[in-house]
N, C-alpha and C positions, 0 to 999 in steps of 0.2 A: 811143528815147534809149539803151536798153542794146544794141540790135541793132548799132549802128555800133562801138562798141569790141569787141564780140564778133565782128564781121565781121574786124576786124583782127587779132584772136586767132587766128581760123581760119586766115588767111594766114600768121601767124607760125608756127603749129603745122606747116602745110603745108611749110615750108622744112625742118624737121627731116629727114624722110625723102626730100625730094626728090631729093637726089643719087643715091639708089639706083636711079632710073629711067634717069639719063642717065650712069651709071657708064662705059660702054663709049664713049659719044660723048665725054666728057671725055678718056678716055685716047687716043682718036684725034685729038682737036683739039690736045691739048697734049703729046702723046707722053709720058704720065706713067705710073707705075706704081700698084699698088694700095696701096702705102703712101702716096703723095702723096693718092691719093683719100680715104683714111681720115683723113689729117690735114686735108684740106680740109672734110670733113664735120664734124670735131671742132672746127674753128675757130668754128662757130655756138655750141656749147656753151660754150666757153671765155668768149666775149664775153657770152653770155647770164648765165652763172654770175657774172662780175664785177659786173654790174649788178642782182643779184637782190635784195639787201637794200636798197640805195639806191631802187630803183624805187618802193616804197612812200612813201618820204620825198618823193620829188619829186612824186608825185601828190597826197599830203596837203598840200604846200607850195604848189604852183602850180596844182593843180587838173586834172581829167581832160581838160577840153576841150583845153588847151594842150599837156600832157604826152604824151597819147595821139596827138593829131594830129601832134605832132613825131615820136613814134615811128614812125607810119606814114610819114611823109615819109623818115625816115632809113632805114626798111626798104626803101621804094620805091627809094631812091638806091642802096642795096646791090644789089638785084636789077638795076638798070640797069648798075652796075658789072660784074656777072657776065655779063650779056648781051654787053657791050661788050669784054670782057677779051681782050686780045691776047697775054697771057703769064700765067704762074702767079701773079705777084705781084698784078695787079689782080684777078684771080680770087679769091684768098684774101682780099684787103682787101674785096671786095664781100660775101663770105660773112660776114666779120667785122662789118661794118657792119649787115647783116641782123640778126645776133644782137643787136646793141645796140639796134636799134629794136624788136625783138620783145619785149624784157624787160618792157615797161610795159603791154602789151596785156591781158594776163590780169587784172592787178591793177586796171587801169582798168575792165574789165567788172564786176568785183566791186564796185568802189566805186561805179559808177552804180547796180547792183542794190541796194546798200546805202542810198543816198540817196534814190532815186526810187521805191522799192517798200516795202511793209510789211515788218517784220522776220519775219513768218510766212510770206513768200514767198521769203525769201533762200536757204533750204536749196534750194528747187526751182530757183531761178535759178542757184545755185552748180553744181548737177548739170548743168543744161543747159548752162551755160558750159564745163564740162569735156567735155561730149558735142561741143559745137561744135568744141572742139579736136581730138578724135578724127576728127570729120568732115573737118577740114583734113588730117589723115594720110590719110583714105580718098581725098580728092581727089588726093594725091600719088601715087596708084597708078594704076589704069586711066584716070582723065580726063586726067591729066598725061602719061602715056605716049602716049594719043591725041593730044593737042595737040603734043608734041614730034615725033611721027611725021608730022604734017602742016605743021607750021611750022618744025621745027629747034629745038634746044634754045635757041639764043640768042633767036630770036623768041619762043619760049614765055615766057622769062623776062622779056622785054620787055612781055607780056600781063600777066603777074602783076605786074609793076612798075606798070603802068597801072591795075590793080584796086586796087592799094594806095594809089596817089596819090588815086584817087576816095574811097577810105574816109578818107584823112587829111582831104581837103577837107570831106567831109560831117561829119566829127568836129568839125572846128573851126567849121563854119557852124551845125550843128544842136545838138550836144551842149551842155548846160549843167551847171556843176558842182553846182548844187542847184535844187530848185523855187523859183519866185518867192516872195519873203516869208519864205523859210526861212533861219534864222540860218546863217552859214558855220560849218562844222565846227571844232572845236578844232585849233590848230596841232599838227603832229607833233612828237614829241619831238626834242630836238637830237641831233645826230650823235654827241656823247660820250656820251649816255645809251643810244643804240642800241649803241655799241661796248662799253660796260659791260655791257648785257644780253647781248650776244652772247658775252662772255667768260664770264658765268654760265652760259649755255646749253652751251657747250663744256665748261666744268668739271663738268658734271653727267654722271656715267658712264651714266645711262639715256637720254642723248642719242644715243649712239653705236651701239647695236644696230640701231635704225630707219635711222640714217644709212648704216651699213655694208651693211645688207641692201638699201637702195635703190641704193646704189652699184653693187653687182654686179648687182642685178636689171636696172637700166637699161643697164648695160654689155652685157648679153646682148641686150636688146631693141633698143638702138641699132645693134649690129653686124648684128642679124638684119634691120633695116630697110634697111641700107646694102647687104648682100651677097645678099639672098634672091633678087632679081630677077637679078643676074649668074649667080647659081648656076643658076637655071632656064635661062637662055641658054646657059650653057657646057655643062651636064650633060644636060639635057633637050631642047636644041636648039630651044627656044622663041623667037619673036621678042618684042621688048620689050612690045608691047601685049598679047600673050597672057600673058606672064609676069606683067605687072602685074595681070591679072585674078585671078591666084591669090594675089597680096599682098593683095588686098581682104579676105581672110577673116579675118585677126587683127583688122583695124580694125573690121569689121562686129561681130564678137564683142565688142570692147571697148566698143562703143557701148551695149550693154546690161549687160555685165559689171560695169563700174565702178560705175555708180549702185546696181546689185543688190548688189554686194559691200558697199558702205556701208550700204545699208538692212538687210541681214541681220546684219552686225556690230552695228548700233546696236539695231535694233528686234526682232530675233528671237533671237539668240545672246546679246546683251550681252555680248559678248566682243571683244577685239582680237587678242590673241596667238593664239587658237585658230585663227581663219580666216586670219590673217596667214601662221602657220606652215604650215597645212593646205594653202593654195593654193600656197605656195612649193614644198612637196613634190610637190604634183600638177603643177605647171609643170615641175619637174625630170623628173617621170615622162614628160611629154609629148616633152621634149627628148631623153631616152633612146630612146624610140620613133623619133623623128625620125633620130637618129644611127644606130639599127640598121637603118633602112630607107633610108639615104641613097643616092640615086641610082638606086633600082629601085622604089620604091613608085609605083604608077600615079597619074596627075594626080587622078582622082577622089578616092580615098582621101587623097592628099596635101592636097588642099583641105579636107577634113573634119578631118584632123589640125591643119592650121593654125588652122581655127576653134576647136577645142578648146583649142589653145595660147593663143590670145586670150581665150578664155572664163575659163580658170584664171590666166592671166596678170594679170587685173585686181586681184589682191591687193595691188598696190603702192599702190593708192588709200588704204590704212589707214595708210601711213607717216606721213602729215600729222597725223591725229588722235592716233596714238600719240606722237609727238614733242610735240605741244602739251600732252597730258595728264600727261606726267612731268616738266613744266617749270613754273615760276611762271606762274600765269594771266596776269600783267601782261606776261610776255614770250612770250605765244603766237605773235604774229606773227614774232618773231626765232626761236623754236623750229621753226615750219614752215618758214621760209626756210633755216635750217641744214640740216634733213632733206632738203629739195628739193634743196639743194646737192650732196648726196651723189649723187643720181642724174645729174645733169648732169655733174659730175666723172667718174663712171663711164664715161659715153659719150665724153667728151672724152679721157681718158687712155688709152683702150683701142682706139679705131677706128684710129689710126695703127700701132700694134703689131700688130693683127689683119691689117691690109693686108700688113704685112711678112711675116707667116706665110704668106699666099698667095703672095706673090713669091718667097719661099723655095723653094716647091714647084712654081714654074711651070716647065713643060717647053720653052719657048721658042715655043709655038704662038702664032700672031697669027691673029685672025679678024676681018675687016673693019676693020682697023687698030688693033685693041684686043688686049690680053692675054687669052687664054682659058685659064682654070685648070682643071686635071683634078679629078675627084671627090676624089682623096686630098688635094688642097690644101683644098678645102672641108671634108673631113672634119676636118682638123687644126684649122681655124679653128673649126668649129662645136663641136668637143669642147672647145675652150676656153671657148666660150659657155656650154656645159653645166656646166663647171667653175664659171663664174661663178654659174650659179643654185644649184649646191650650195653655194657659200660664202655665198649669199644665205639659203638655208634655214638654215645653220648660225648665222648671225647672228640670224635670227628667233627661234632657240631662247633667246636672251638678252634677248629683249623682255619688258619688265615688263608684266603684264596690269593694265589699268586699267578695265575693264568699262564703258568709255564715260564715265568721269568723271576730273576732275582728282586725281591722287593725290600731288602734289608734298608736300603737307603730311604725309602718311603716310611718304613718303620721308626728310623730315627728322626726323620723329618716331622712325623705326627708327634713326636715328643719335643719338638723344638731344638734337636740336635742335628749335626752334620756328620757325614760319613767321611772320615779321614781319607784324604787323597782324591776327593770329588768335589767338583765345584769350584776348585781353585786352580789356577794355572801353575804349571811346574816351577818351583823356586819361589812362589809367591809366600809371603807370610800370612798367617792366620790373624784374621781381625782380632785386635786386642791381644795380641801375643807376639812375643819375640821370637818364637820358633819358626824356622823355616821348614816348609813342607818338603818331604822327601821327593827327589826327582823321579823315582820309580818305586813300584811296590811289587812284590811277588804274589802271585795268583796261583792257589793250587788248582791245577789243570786236572780235574777229576777224570775226565774222559780220556786222558792219556797217562794217568798215573804218574806225573812228574810235575816239577815247578816250571813255570815260564815266566818270562820277565815281560811286564806290561806297562806301558806308561800310564799314569794315573789320570791324565787328562783325556784318555780315550774311552772311559767308561768300562763297563764289564766286557771282558773277553769273549769273543763269540765262541771259542773253543770249549767254554763251560757248557756241559751238556743241559738240556732242557727237559729231557725226559729219562725215565728210568732205564 
């Protein structure tokens, strides 16, 4: 039941770095520059970001079966449009459509895990779901390059579209919204309530440090995914299939680093800010080594360096628990969505300009019908990426330490305010007010993707997850 939405999420994640392998082919087929390639890659992130918050509402309202199947269908149609594109316009449209369909896949996988499995297994399934996404990024390296080399990039996209359509059909035919005999989950809150909650989250100054940190971190990661394989082709003279093998290093490291980072933060260190900041600084260090050795580091040590970059780059997984723990518990889902939006905007807003940096330093060399950039062009672009990581580390300095627990009440207390629904008995009146406190409040149970009823006098519900 869970594996089908997870399969579609893997394909959704695959599309994020997929243009990096076919950058040269796209330049050759459409006679486009690095700026246009960057904008094309960013189009996915724009459409994904636009539906990030509504995606959960759609799934809660209409169910996983219909919404995720529809998302798979839309994603497959986008891949078909890219495969058949005769000009830049349908190519961009296809990429945009892929992003729209991809938005619901991860939330759908988590929803199935929440409804069909015991709560004690949700943390494990969440980590596995995230790892499945990284596996999709891994498939977008060497396996994708192998398929493109043998079938051409258009036929390769058609194959991906076919696999996506199969997943969509299986989702509609097999996946059920809840086990037989189980009461339907409570309806999702109205959009107006989500909008008010979003305003509250945005008004909280503690929301912004993880947002900004993730913005710049994923700006560096997204541009590295897009331009690293072209860099190896232009500077090291590698063919695409060989270059893609080196690109696997980061994804392989992230498969283990992401879950391990969350476990260490929650179970060993009992800290959020310390590992978040420490790993950001370590990631900056690897970028400085990468820049210092740009163009001359032998392939073997380069692969090792990339693996280390992936290992220490896993600190971004702490963005979501940090954002959740500094905001009202009942707005946990909104807080996570807002923080996650930072990363997608970081990639979307920087990939086009970074392509322009490469174009500005292009010397006019054409190789196999595509622009070939000199090492100095890549040095300028990757230096900007390192600056992004530096800004991410600076933003991490301002993250509030939560120690893996919700500290929103403490934040309000430090301002001389009180958290509504806490510190007063049910049915008591607020001091100096004629308004009666509500007898119960609704908490967004992020770990089970539904709303549960919780007495306000019992504190934060234990089911709100503490780790990513």
